[in-house]
C-alpha positions in Angstrom: 31.9 9.7 56.0 32.4 10.8 59.7 30.2 12.1 61.3 30.8 13.7 65.4 28.3 13.9 67.8 28.2 17.0 70.4 26.2 17.5 73.8 25.6 20.5 75.8 25.2 20.7 79.1 22.8 22.6 81.6 22.4 21.1 84.1 18.8 19.4 84.5 17.8 21.4 81.2 19.6 18.5 79.9 17.3 16.2 80.5 15.6 17.6 76.8 19.0 15.9 75.7 18.4 12.4 76.4 14.8 12.4 74.3 16.7 13.6 71.7 19.7 10.6 72.7 17.0 7.8 72.5 15.8 9.2 69.3 19.0 9.0 67.9 19.5 5.9 69.2 15.7 4.3 67.2 18.0 5.9 64.2 20.7 3.3 65.2 23.9 6.4 63.8 27.4 5.2 63.9 29.4 8.6 65.3 33.1 8.6 64.9 33.3 10.7 68.0 31.2 12.0 71.2 32.4 15.6 72.2 30.1 16.1 75.5 29.8 18.7 78.4 28.9 18.9 81.9 25.9 16.6 82.4 26.0 16.1 78.2 28.6 13.6 79.6 26.7 12.0 82.1 23.6 11.4 79.0 26.5 10.5 76.6 27.6 7.1 79.0 24.0 6.0 78.6 23.8 6.7 75.2 27.2 4.9 74.5 26.3 1.9 75.9 23.4 1.8 73.8 20.7 1.8 76.9 17.9 3.6 75.4 15.7 5.6 78.1 18.4 4.7 81.1 19.9 8.5 80.7 16.2 9.8 81.5 15.7 6.9 84.2 18.4 8.1 86.0 17.4 11.7 86.5 13.5 11.2 87.1 13.7 7.7 89.1 16.5 10.0 91.6 15.6 13.4 91.6 13.6 13.8 94.2 16.1 11.4 96.6 17.1 12.9 98.9 20.5 11.5 98.7 20.7 12.4 95.1 21.2 16.3 95.8 20.7 19.8 97.6 21.8 21.6 99.8 22.1 19.2 102.8 24.2 17.1 100.1 26.5 20.1 99.5 26.9 21.0 103.1 27.8 17.1 104.1 29.8 16.4 100.5 31.0 19.5 99.2 28.9 18.6 96.1 25.3 19.5 95.4 25.1 16.4 93.2 26.3 14.0 95.4 29.2 11.8 93.1 29.3 8.7 95.3 25.1 7.8 94.7 25.4 9.3 91.3 28.5 8.2 89.6 28.4 4.7 91.6 25.5 4.1 93.5 23.6 4.2 90.4 25.5 2.6 87.9 26.7 -0.5 90.1 23.3 -1.4 92.4 20.0 0.8 91.4 20.0 1.1 87.4 22.9 -0.9 86.6 25.0 -0.2 83.6 26.1 -2.3 80.6 30.4 -1.6 81.4 30.7 -3.8 78.7 28.5 -2.7 75.7 30.1 0.7 76.3 33.5 -0.6 76.2 33.1 -2.7 72.4 31.6 0.6 71.2 33.5 2.3 68.6 32.7 5.9 68.7 35.5 8.0 70.8 34.4 9.5 73.8 35.5 12.8 75.2 34.8 14.4 78.3 34.9 18.3 78.1 36.9 19.1 81.3 38.0 23.5 82.1 42.0 23.4 83.7 41.6 25.7 86.5 45.3 26.7 85.7 45.1 27.4 82.4 41.4 28.2 82.2 40.8 26.2 79.0 38.9 23.1 77.6 40.9 19.5 78.2 39.3 16.7 76.5 39.8 13.9 78.3 39.3 10.2 76.2 36.8 8.2 78.1 38.0 4.8 77.0 37.3 2.7 80.1 34.5 4.0 82.2 35.1 2.3 85.8 38.1 3.5 85.3 37.9 6.9 84.1 34.4 7.9 85.9 36.2 10.8 87.4 36.4 12.2 83.8 32.6 12.5 83.8 32.3 14.1 87.4 35.1 16.6 86.7 33.3 17.1 83.6 30.0 17.8 85.6 31.7 19.5 88.2 29.7 23.2 88.7 31.7 26.3 89.9 30.7 27.2 93.5 28.6 23.9 94.0 31.2 21.1 93.8 34.3 20.1 95.0 37.5 20.7 92.3 38.6 17.1 90.8 42.1 16.1 90.3 43.0 14.5 87.5 46.8 13.1 86.9 47.8 16.1 88.7 45.5 19.0 86.8 42.8 20.5 88.4 39.4 20.4 87.1 35.4 21.6 87.0 32.7 22.1 84.6 33.8 21.8 80.5 31.0 24.4 80.0 33.6 27.2 81.0 36.1 26.3 78.9 33.9 25.1 76.1 30.6 24.9 76.1 29.8 23.7 72.7 32.9 22.2 71.6 31.7 21.7 67.5 34.9 23.1 66.6 37.0 20.7 68.1 34.5 17.9 66.8 34.6 18.8 63.4 38.6 18.7 63.6 38.1 14.7 62.5 35.1 14.5 61.7 33.3 15.8 58.2 30.2 16.9 60.2 28.9 16.9 63.4 25.1 16.7 64.9 25.1 19.0 67.7 22.6 18.8 70.7 21.8 22.1 72.5 19.8 22.8 75.8 18.7 26.5 75.0 16.4 27.9 71.9 17.4 29.3 69.0 16.9 32.9 70.0 19.1 32.7 73.8 22.2 34.4 74.0 24.6 34.0 77.2 24.7 37.2 79.5 27.8 38.4 81.3 28.8 36.8 84.3 27.5 39.1 87.4 28.7 37.7 90.5 32.5 38.7 89.8 33.3 39.5 93.8 32.2 36.1 94.9 34.1 34.7 91.8 37.8 36.5 92.7 36.8 35.5 96.3 36.9 31.2 95.5 38.5 30.9 92.6 40.7 34.2 92.8 44.5 32.0 92.6 43.0 30.8 89.4 43.3 34.4 87.1 43.0 32.2 84.0 40.2 30.3 85.2 38.6 33.5 86.7 38.7 35.2 83.0 37.5 32.2 81.4 34.4 32.7 83.4 34.1 36.2 82.7 34.5 35.8 79.0 32.9 32.8 78.8 29.6 34.8 77.3 31.6 36.1 74.5 32.7 32.7 73.8 29.5 31.2 73.7 27.8 33.5 71.8 30.2 33.7 68.9 30.1 29.6 68.5 26.6 29.7 68.3 27.2 32.3 65.4 29.8 29.7 64.2 26.9 27.0 64.5 24.7 29.2 62.2 27.1 29.5 59.2 28.3 26.0 59.4 24.3 25.0 59.4 24.0 27.0 56.1 27.4 25.3 54.7 25.8 21.7 55.8 28.4 20.6 58.3 26.2 20.9 61.3 22.9 19.9 61.9 21.2 21.3 65.5 18.8 19.7 67.6 17.3 22.2 70.0 14.3 23.0 71.9 12.2 25.1 70.0 10.9 27.6 72.6 12.6 28.9 75.8 12.7 26.3 78.9 10.9 26.6 82.0 12.8 24.2 83.6 16.1 25.5 85.3 19.7 24.2 85.9 18.6 22.8 89.3 15.2 21.9 88.7 13.8 18.9 90.6 10.1 18.3 89.4 9.9 15.2 87.8 6.3 16.0 85.9 8.8 19.1 84.1 11.5 16.7 83.7 9.2 14.0 82.0 8.2 16.9 79.8 11.1 18.3 79.0 12.5 14.3 77.7 9.3 14.0 76.0 9.7 17.5 74.1 13.0 16.6 73.2 12.4 13.4 71.8 9.1 14.4 70.2 10.9 17.6 68.4 13.4 15.4 67.2 11.1 12.7 65.7 9.6 15.6 63.5 12.5 16.1 61.6 13.1 12.9 61.2 13.3 13.0 57.3 15.8 15.8 57.5 18.0 14.1 60.0 18.1 10.9 57.5 19.1 13.4 54.9 21.7 14.9 56.6 23.6 11.4 57.8 23.1 9.7 54.9 
């Protein structure tokens, strides 16, 4: 039986996912594929190299470092989150990444990115992380807070615009999917309100603008699809049991630690249920 892993984004809310991912590492489940969005794509890297605890450490040990993120970083580099620091200095010097372990993992890994020209999601396979790190950067590049990333001539931003929860894509080649969400069961996305700012910033990309405005409808419809797939036994969902009080740009280490622990503990409580699903 083929099982795919799907990771939603959500900025710092994704710290919840790092707790879930450590639970999954303890369970030693082998996934045929992994589709990850935005912050989820970064956390997937540590999961796929089987470095337990690293995804959380990368956030917790650096979130208060001025070089990591902030308005000053945005003004200096064009990115709120410092690309060079996060995707090069941390894995190569501060918290060494096991590139070989990633390369030896048979799971096919896809970073979801939104194509500015088409407004649709592109699922970019990550095979050699040393060469493909730009795909992780693109998947995590938030509109308005990041520079546009160019990969093989295509312009990309945050994957969450095109496909926030790529469960349908995952199920195209898998029998089942494990989905990790960063919102509680009752959450529904609201319409994007900053229409004038959107047009000013990205007006020359009409399909991307349309995708931004339609995103809430597609997101909420996907939640309905997931609910039905759960009933059919095709999808297993890890999600916060209550509304998180942590924002996309949260910088409080204590809140992030609590969020990691919540993700792990809530997953552990469902251990038997999960093992029944994957067996």
